[in-house]
Every structure is written in C-alpha cells, then in structure tokens.
C-alpha positions as CSV (number, residue, x, y, z in Angstrom):
1,M,23.4,18.7,20.5
2,D,27.3,18.5,20.9
3,A,27.0,14.8,21.5
4,L,25.2,14.7,18.3
5,R,28.2,16.1,16.9
6,S,30.6,13.6,18.0
7,P,33.2,11.9,15.2
8,D,31.0,8.5,15.9
9,N,27.5,9.7,15.3
10,L,28.9,11.5,12.0
11,R,30.4,8.8,10.7
12,C,27.2,6.8,11.5
13,V,25.1,9.7,9.4
14,R,27.5,9.5,6.5
15,T,27.3,5.7,6.4
16,L,23.5,6.0,6.2
17,H,23.5,8.5,3.4
18,H,25.7,6.4,1.5
19,L,23.0,4.0,2.0
20,G,20.5,5.7,0.8
21,L,18.7,5.9,4.1
22,V,16.7,9.1,5.3
23,V,18.1,10.3,8.5
24,L,16.3,13.5,9.1
25,P,13.1,12.3,8.7
26,L,13.8,9.9,11.1
27,L,14.8,11.8,13.4
28,A,11.6,14.3,13.1
29,A,9.5,11.0,13.6
30,A,11.3,10.1,17.0
31,C,10.4,13.8,18.2
32,S,7.1,13.7,17.1
33,T,4.1,13.1,19.5
34,T,1.5,10.0,18.6
35,T,-2.1,10.8,19.0
36,T,-3.9,8.2,21.2
37,R,-7.1,7.0,19.9
38,V,-10.0,5.3,21.6
39,S,-13.2,3.4,19.8
40,L,-16.5,5.1,19.3
41,G,-18.0,2.0,18.0
42,T,-18.9,0.8,14.1
43,V,-20.6,1.6,11.6
44,S,-21.8,0.3,8.5
45,G,-23.9,0.7,5.4
46,S,-23.7,0.7,1.6
47,F,-22.5,3.0,-1.8
48,P,-24.0,2.5,-5.0
49,L,-21.8,2.1,-7.7
50,P,-22.4,4.4,-10.6
51,D,-22.2,1.7,-13.1
52,P,-21.7,-2.2,-12.9
53,A,-17.7,-1.9,-14.1
54,A,-17.0,1.4,-12.2
55,A,-13.3,1.7,-10.8
56,L,-13.4,2.2,-6.6
57,R,-11.0,5.0,-5.0
58,V,-10.4,4.7,-1.4
59,E,-8.9,7.8,0.5
60,L,-8.1,7.8,4.3
61,D,-5.7,9.6,6.4
62,A,-5.1,7.3,9.3
63,G,-6.5,3.9,10.1
64,S,-6.7,0.6,7.7
65,I,-8.7,-0.5,4.5
66,R,-9.5,-4.1,4.1
67,V,-11.1,-5.2,0.9
68,R,-12.9,-8.6,0.3
69,P,-15.5,-9.8,-2.4
70,H,-18.8,-10.2,-2.3
71,A,-22.0,-10.8,-4.6
72,G,-24.0,-8.0,-4.3
73,T,-24.5,-5.0,-6.5
74,D,-23.1,-2.3,-4.3
75,I,-20.2,-1.6,-2.1
76,G,-20.6,-2.9,1.4
77,V,-19.0,-0.6,4.2
78,E,-18.1,-1.6,7.7
79,A,-16.0,1.3,9.6
80,E,-14.7,1.2,13.1
81,V,-14.4,4.8,14.3
82,L,-11.6,5.9,16.5
83,C,-10.9,9.3,17.9
84,A,-8.4,11.0,20.3
85,K,-8.5,9.9,23.8
86,G,-9.4,13.2,25.0
87,R,-12.7,13.8,23.1
88,A,-13.8,10.4,23.6
89,A,-16.0,11.1,26.6
90,A,-17.8,14.0,24.9
91,L,-18.6,11.9,21.6
92,R,-19.2,8.5,23.0
93,D,-23.0,9.3,23.7
94,R,-23.9,10.8,20.3
95,P,-25.1,8.2,17.9
96,L,-22.6,7.1,15.1
97,A,-23.7,7.8,11.3
98,L,-21.9,6.4,8.1
99,A,-22.3,9.8,6.6
100,D,-20.5,11.7,9.5
101,H,-17.1,9.4,9.0
102,L,-17.0,8.6,5.2
103,A,-18.4,10.0,1.8
104,A,-19.0,8.7,-1.8
105,L,-18.4,10.7,-4.8
106,D,-19.2,9.5,-8.1
107,G,-18.5,10.6,-11.7
108,D,-16.7,9.3,-15.1
109,G,-17.0,5.8,-14.0
110,L,-15.2,6.2,-10.8
111,L,-16.7,5.7,-7.5
112,T,-14.5,7.5,-4.7
113,I,-15.1,6.7,-0.7
114,R,-13.2,9.0,1.2
115,S,-13.1,10.0,5.1
116,S,-15.3,13.0,6.1
117,H,-12.3,14.1,8.2
118,L,-9.8,14.7,5.4
119,G,-8.5,18.5,5.0
120,A,-10.2,19.1,8.6
121,T,-8.6,20.8,11.2
122,D,-9.1,18.1,13.8
123,A,-8.1,15.4,11.0
124,S,-5.6,13.9,13.0
125,D,-7.9,13.3,16.1
126,W,-9.8,10.6,13.9
127,E,-8.8,7.2,12.7
128,L,-10.8,4.7,10.6
129,R,-10.4,1.3,10.1
130,V,-12.6,0.3,7.0
131,T,-13.7,-3.1,5.4
132,L,-15.0,-3.0,2.0
133,L,-16.9,-5.4,0.5
134,V,-16.6,-5.1,-3.6
135,P,-19.0,-7.1,-6.3
136,G,-17.2,-8.2,-9.6
137,A,-14.1,-7.3,-11.3
138,R,-13.1,-4.1,-11.2
139,A,-9.6,-1.7,-11.2
140,L,-9.1,-0.3,-7.4
141,G,-7.3,2.8,-6.1
142,L,-6.1,3.1,-2.5
143,A,-4.5,6.0,-0.7
144,L,-3.5,5.8,3.2
145,K,-1.0,8.1,4.7
146,A,-0.8,5.7,8.2
147,G,-1.8,2.2,8.6
148,N,-2.6,-1.2,6.9
149,V,-3.9,-2.4,3.6
150,D,-5.0,-6.0,3.0
151,V,-6.8,-6.9,-0.3
152,E,-8.0,-10.0,-1.4
153,L,-10.1,-10.3,-4.2
154,D,-10.7,-13.2,-7.3
155,E,-9.8,-10.4,-9.9
156,L,-8.4,-6.9,-10.1
157,R,-8.6,-4.9,-13.5
158,G,-6.0,-2.6,-11.9
159,L,-4.2,-0.9,-9.2
160,E,-3.3,2.1,-8.0
161,L,-1.5,2.3,-4.3
162,D,-0.4,5.3,-2.4
163,L,0.8,4.5,1.1
164,T,3.3,6.8,3.6
165,A,3.7,4.7,6.4
166,G,2.6,0.9,7.0
167,N,2.1,-2.4,5.1
168,A,0.1,-3.7,2.8
169,G,-0.5,-6.7,1.3
170,V,-2.8,-7.5,-2.0
171,A,-3.6,-11.5,-3.2
172,V,-5.9,-12.0,-6.0
173,A,-6.0,-14.8,-8.4
174,R,-5.9,-12.7,-11.7
175,L,-4.6,-8.8,-12.3
176,T,-5.7,-8.3,-15.6
177,G,-4.6,-4.6,-15.5
178,P,-1.3,-2.4,-14.8
179,A,-0.7,-2.2,-10.8
180,R,1.2,0.7,-9.3
181,A,2.1,1.0,-5.8
182,R,4.2,3.7,-3.8
183,L,5.1,3.2,-0.2
184,S,7.4,5.6,1.9
185,N,8.0,3.3,4.9
186,G,7.1,-0.6,5.3
187,Q,6.2,-3.6,3.5
188,L,4.7,-4.2,0.1
189,T,3.5,-7.2,-0.8
190,V,1.6,-8.2,-4.4
191,E,0.5,-12.0,-5.4
192,A,-1.1,-13.1,-8.2
193,S,-1.5,-16.8,-8.6
194,E,-3.2,-17.1,-12.1
195,A,-2.9,-14.0,-14.4
196,V,-0.7,-10.7,-13.6
197,G,-0.4,-7.7,-15.6
198,P,2.4,-5.2,-15.6
199,I,3.6,-4.0,-11.8
200,A,5.7,-1.0,-10.6
201,A,6.5,-0.4,-7.3
202,A,8.8,1.8,-5.7
203,V,9.7,1.8,-1.4
204,T,11.8,4.3,-0.1
205,A,12.6,2.2,3.4
206,G,10.9,-1.2,3.8
207,N,10.6,-4.5,1.5
208,V,8.7,-5.4,-2.0
209,R,7.7,-9.2,-2.2
210,L,6.0,-9.9,-5.8
211,G,4.7,-13.6,-6.2
212,L,4.2,-14.2,-9.9
213,P,2.3,-17.0,-11.7
214,R,4.5,-19.5,-13.6
215,G,4.6,-20.3,-17.1
216,Q,4.4,-16.5,-18.0
217,R,7.5,-14.5,-19.1
218,Y,8.8,-11.1,-17.4
219,A,11.0,-8.1,-18.1
220,L,12.1,-7.7,-14.5
221,D,14.0,-4.4,-13.8
222,L,14.9,-4.7,-10.1
223,S,17.0,-2.3,-8.1
224,T,17.6,-1.5,-4.4
225,Q,20.2,0.9,-3.4
226,A,20.7,-0.8,-0.1
227,G,19.8,-4.4,0.3
228,S,19.2,-7.6,-1.5
229,I,17.4,-8.8,-4.4
230,D,16.2,-12.5,-3.9
231,V,14.5,-14.3,-7.1
232,D,13.1,-17.8,-6.5
233,S,15.2,-20.2,-8.6
234,A,12.1,-21.5,-10.8
235,F,13.0,-17.8,-12.5
236,D,16.6,-19.0,-13.1
237,A,17.6,-15.3,-12.8
238,K,20.9,-13.6,-11.6
239,P,21.2,-10.4,-9.5
240,V,24.2,-8.6,-9.6
241,R,25.7,-6.7,-6.4
242,D,27.5,-4.0,-6.2
243,Y,28.6,-2.9,-2.6
244,A,25.4,-2.4,-0.5
245,A,23.5,-2.0,-3.7
246,S,21.6,-4.8,-5.9
247,R,20.4,-4.7,-9.4
248,L,18.9,-7.0,-11.8
249,A,17.7,-6.5,-15.6
250,Q,16.5,-9.8,-17.1
251,T,13.8,-11.2,-19.0
252,V,12.8,-14.7,-17.4
253,G,10.1,-17.4,-18.4
254,P,9.4,-19.7,-21.4
255,A,10.4,-18.2,-24.5
256,D,7.2,-19.2,-26.1
257,A,5.2,-17.7,-23.2
258,G,4.8,-14.3,-25.6
259,E,5.5,-10.9,-24.9
260,P,7.3,-10.3,-21.7
261,I,5.3,-8.6,-18.7
262,A,7.4,-5.5,-17.4
263,I,7.6,-6.1,-13.4
264,Q,9.9,-3.2,-11.7
265,A,10.6,-2.6,-8.4
266,R,12.6,0.5,-6.9
267,V,13.8,0.5,-3.3
268,N,16.0,2.9,-1.7
269,A,16.5,0.9,1.5
270,G,15.2,-2.6,1.7
271,T,14.8,-6.0,0.0
272,I,13.2,-7.3,-3.1
273,D,11.8,-10.9,-3.4
274,I,10.2,-12.3,-6.4
275,D,8.7,-15.9,-5.6
C-alpha cells in the first residue's frame, strides 16, 4: 500500500482525475475474479408478437445480442448457453430448453425477452449469446451488463440502448425515431445510411462514432472531457479544443433541408467521430 501512495503514483492519480477518468472502478475491476464459462449448446425457438407494430426489448446479464431482419411474423430466437466451468459436467447431460433460459413478457404494445437467470443467486454463472430475427420495422430496446451488441436492420422506429461494458454496433438504412444510448465502458457505433432521427449518446470511457446521412441538417452538440472530436469535412464543423477537453455546438448541413435534427454525444474519456 505504501508503494501505491508514492509521489509518482499520487501524481498519476491526480492527472487521471483531472482528465475525467474514473480510477477506483478500474482498480476494483483489476482485483475482481472472472468466471470461466463453457458452452452447453444452443437452443432455438420463436416468440409471437402481441401486435404487428409492437416494440421489442431484450434484457441480458452477460453475453451478446445480435439482431437481424427476417420475413416472418414472429421473433425468431437462437441462443448459445454457457455456464460456469465448474457446473458444466453436472448440466451437460440435461436437455436444453429455451424456456429455461429466456422468457417473454408482453403488454401495452411491448414484447420483452429477458434472461431467466436475471436476479437469481447463480446469475453470474450464466452467459447467453442471443441472435434475434426481427420482422418489420419497430422500436428496439437493449439492456446488457457485459458483452457486445450487433444490430443490422432496414428500419428502426426508435432505439434505447444500455450497456455497462462492451461494444455496440447499430447499422440501419432508416432510423425513423429517436435513439438514446448509454455505455459505461466500450465503443458505440450508430450508422444510418438513408434517414436518421434525434440521437443522444453518453459514454463514460470509450469512443462514439456516428455515421449520418448527407443532405440533412443537424444540430451537433458534442463534448468530451478528455479526448478529441473529429467531424467529416463534408459537414464543415469546427470543434474547439480546451486543454484535454473538446466541444462542438454547431448547426451543419444544407440551409434548405428543414429543421435540424438534434445529435448529442457526451464522453468523459475518449473520442467522438462524426462521418
């Protein structure tokens, strides 16, 4: 402990604090143990939508969420199930059932698919790597504590994303509703090739990349406490650098393109890229 209090280390901690980095969670993470999980196999099935326009929400603890389009009427589901290595031998001979690992709840125009292990005493033993096949255009909500998110769809009518640690990539042709994304640690990428709605992104430690379609007008509101902002030259925007911090508040795009679309990104430590 005396070594941690040395003048050099104390100066390092003060510098990190000045840059907006969180030191104690990183130290805690370094001292934590990681559960080794092994695959038990894959389960698959489907969940009916309560109505054709119902929004979809997915809630997992550890694992991944992959979303792709399909032409059916139900939500297709495939999930690889992993458990703690020490329990695998006892569980491997048991048949896998979708209902033992994923549950679906519907109501008020919303279908929620959630891990059956959330809140259980052995929740940290389990990991689910889920692929969802989603018909049509709808709003999407994703909540994941640790892992990766990968979304490729033709259209999203809205997006709510909460990720504690990991990377999230969302690529759509049309984002026709508002998008809100929060990450504690990791990389966030949102790309819309044809149309986009308001975006609000917040990342504690990591990077934000937003791919915006040309020909629209945007009200950019970007800031990072420790890092840089890079905006494609096509938008003719000029970020302001103030020591470690960067910020940009500017309306860009064709003057005759209508009301500007609000694009907001907040990063404590990391970079913001707009292209």
